[in-house]
Every structure is written in structure tokens, then in C-alpha cells.
C-alpha positions as CSV (number, residue, x, y, z in Angstrom):
1,M,84.5,89.8,125.7
2,D,83.1,91.3,122.5
3,K,83.8,90.0,119.4
4,N,87.0,92.4,118.5
5,E,88.6,90.4,121.4
6,E,87.1,86.8,120.5
7,V,89.1,87.2,116.7
8,S,92.1,88.8,118.0
9,L,92.0,86.0,120.5
10,S,90.9,83.5,118.2
11,L,93.9,84.8,115.6
12,R,96.7,84.4,118.4
13,K,95.7,80.7,119.2
14,I,96.0,79.8,115.6
15,A,99.7,81.6,115.9
16,N,100.5,80.1,119.0
17,S,99.1,76.6,118.5
18,S,101.1,74.1,116.9
19,E,98.7,71.1,116.6
20,M,97.0,71.8,113.8
21,N,93.2,70.5,115.0
22,Q,93.5,73.8,117.6
23,V,94.6,75.5,114.5
24,A,90.9,74.3,113.0
25,A,88.6,75.1,115.4
26,A,90.4,79.2,115.8
27,M,90.1,79.7,112.6
28,K,86.3,78.6,112.7
29,E,85.9,80.8,115.2
30,V,87.4,83.5,113.4
31,R,85.2,83.0,109.9
32,R,82.3,82.6,112.2
33,S,82.7,86.7,113.3
34,G,82.3,86.7,109.4
35,K,82.7,90.8,108.7
36,A,83.1,91.8,112.3
37,A,86.6,90.0,111.8
38,L,88.1,92.2,108.9
39,P,88.6,95.3,110.8
40,L,91.9,93.0,112.8
41,L,92.5,90.3,110.3
42,I,93.3,93.4,108.3
43,D,95.6,95.4,110.6
44,A,96.9,92.2,111.2
45,L,98.1,92.4,107.5
46,H,100.4,94.5,108.5
47,G,101.6,93.2,111.6
48,E,105.3,92.5,111.9
49,D,104.2,88.8,112.9
50,P,104.9,86.8,109.8
51,M,103.0,83.8,110.8
52,L,99.8,85.9,112.0
53,R,99.9,87.8,108.6
54,D,100.1,84.7,106.9
55,I,96.8,83.7,108.5
56,A,95.2,86.5,108.3
57,C,95.7,85.9,104.6
58,A,94.5,82.6,104.3
59,V,91.5,83.2,106.9
60,L,90.5,86.4,104.4
61,G,90.4,83.6,101.9
62,E,87.6,81.6,104.3
63,L,85.4,84.8,104.0
64,G,85.2,85.0,100.0
65,S,83.6,88.2,98.4
66,D,82.9,89.4,102.2
67,A,86.5,90.0,102.8
68,G,86.8,92.2,98.9
69,E,87.6,95.6,101.4
70,A,91.1,93.7,102.4
71,V,92.0,93.0,98.2
72,P,93.9,96.4,97.7
73,K,96.2,95.1,100.7
74,L,97.1,91.4,99.9
75,I,97.7,93.0,96.8
76,E,100.2,94.8,98.6
77,L,101.8,91.7,100.3
78,M,102.2,89.8,97.1
79,Q,104.8,92.3,96.3
80,T,106.8,91.0,99.9
81,S,109.8,88.9,99.5
82,S,108.1,86.1,101.0
83,E,107.1,83.7,99.2
84,E,105.1,82.5,102.0
85,T,103.3,85.7,101.5
86,R,103.2,86.1,98.5
87,M,101.2,82.5,97.7
88,A,98.7,83.2,100.9
89,A,98.0,86.7,99.6
90,A,97.3,85.0,96.5
91,L,95.2,82.1,96.7
92,S,93.1,84.9,99.1
93,L,92.6,86.7,96.3
94,M,91.7,83.6,94.3
95,R,88.8,82.5,96.9
96,I,87.5,86.4,97.4
97,G,86.7,85.8,94.1
98,P,85.8,88.2,90.8
99,D,86.0,91.2,93.1
100,S,89.7,90.5,92.7
101,L,90.3,90.4,89.4
102,P,91.1,94.1,88.9
103,L,94.1,94.6,90.7
104,L,94.9,91.1,89.8
105,E,95.1,92.2,86.5
106,E,96.9,95.6,87.1
107,T,99.3,93.3,89.0
108,A,99.8,91.2,86.8
109,K,100.6,94.0,84.1
110,K,102.8,96.0,85.6
111,S,104.5,94.0,87.6
112,V,107.1,90.8,87.3
113,G,109.0,88.1,88.5
114,L,106.9,86.2,91.5
115,T,104.5,89.4,91.8
116,K,103.8,89.0,88.6
117,F,103.6,85.1,88.3
118,W,101.7,84.7,91.2
119,A,99.2,87.9,90.6
120,C,98.3,85.5,87.0
121,W,97.9,82.2,88.7
122,A,95.1,84.0,90.4
123,I,93.5,85.2,87.0
124,S,93.7,82.0,85.7
125,W,91.9,80.2,88.7
126,L,89.4,83.0,88.3
127,D,88.8,83.7,84.9
128,P,91.4,82.2,82.4
129,S,89.8,84.5,79.7
130,R,91.6,87.2,80.8
131,L,95.3,86.1,80.5
132,D,96.9,88.0,78.0
133,Q,99.4,86.4,76.3
134,D,102.3,87.7,78.2
135,M,100.1,86.7,81.2
136,I,100.6,82.8,79.9
137,V,103.6,83.3,79.0
138,C,105.4,84.4,82.3
139,L,103.2,80.7,83.8
140,K,104.8,78.7,81.4
141,A,108.4,79.9,82.2
142,E,107.4,79.3,85.6
143,Q,107.1,76.4,84.8
144,E,110.1,75.5,82.4
145,Q,112.8,77.6,84.7
146,P,110.8,77.4,87.9
147,T,112.6,80.2,90.4
148,S,111.3,78.2,93.9
149,E,110.2,74.6,94.9
150,V,106.3,75.5,94.6
151,T,105.6,77.8,91.8
152,P,106.8,75.0,88.8
153,F,103.5,72.9,90.6
154,A,101.0,76.0,91.0
155,A,102.8,77.2,87.0
156,A,101.4,73.5,86.2
157,E,97.4,74.1,87.6
158,A,98.0,77.2,86.2
159,V,98.4,76.5,82.8
160,G,96.1,73.2,83.1
161,K,93.5,76.1,84.0
162,V,94.3,77.4,80.7
163,I,94.4,74.9,78.4
164,A,91.2,73.4,78.9
165,W,89.9,77.5,79.0
166,Q,91.1,76.8,75.1
167,L,89.9,73.4,74.6
168,K,86.5,74.9,75.3
169,E,86.2,77.6,73.7
170,A,87.7,75.6,71.0
171,D,84.2,73.7,70.4
């Protein structure tokens, strides 16, 4: 079995498993493949299976900066109607790291609603100094008047990151 077949089988195991131990083991197998897994993971982002797409997002985040070439597709997924997919994409972009920042900033400046919010959230974790006033207002608005069950908690984290950065800068 070649590397792509192994990665594909591992992704299917993750998608079809209800037991966390099996999911963790399968994710480890995919992570071990490293950059070799990128083409299959990026293909999974284009797929119709939402669970497999979200899992591919998560695994890409596990690869960190090695998954930099997936950034444009992850940015695109932040614009979907699925809250789970938006969150998974934002988390992955944050875990990929600084290579995500240029497209995250562009998305935060050009988007509205939850796409903008999740872009701002990811930026707050990567480098809160890159948030402009409009982006900070977006985070605070979602904290004060949430549009989903998860966003007030994510917004509180992001606003906390901004406040910590501002306090550090004031010293």
C-alpha cells in the first residue's frame, strides 16, 4: 500500500469511527505522513462529506507550517454556511501559523459576519497587534451579541488576547 492509500484509509477510519481512541490513532497515522499527506488532505477539503472535510481541516492544523499551501482553501472554507467547518478552518489557520496571516487579514477586512469574526479570532491568536479597530469591534460585538452558541466563548478568548497585548504594549 502506498503512502496516499495509507493516508486515505486513515482519513476514512477517522470519519467512520465513533470511538475517540480510534480517531486519535488514525489522526496520528496521518500526521506521521507529514507533507506527503497534503494532497489528499487538500482534496478532502473539496469533498462533499462535511465530517471528512472538517477532519481534514483539523489534521492540516496538526501539520502546522508544513500545511501552508492549504491556506487559500481553508480561507475559502471559512465562508461556508457550516459553523463547524468555519471553526475548523479558523483553528487550522491559527495552527498553521504566521503564513496564514496575510490571507486572514485580507479576509477580515473584506468579509462580514461570521467569516470576518473567525478571521479576526485566528489573527488574535497569531498576532493581536495586526488587528485594526474594526476587527476588534467585530470580536467585541460577537462577545456581546453572539450569533451562535460557540462564538461568545471564542470572542472572549480573542478579546482577552487583545487586552493582554494592549497591556503588554502599555508597559
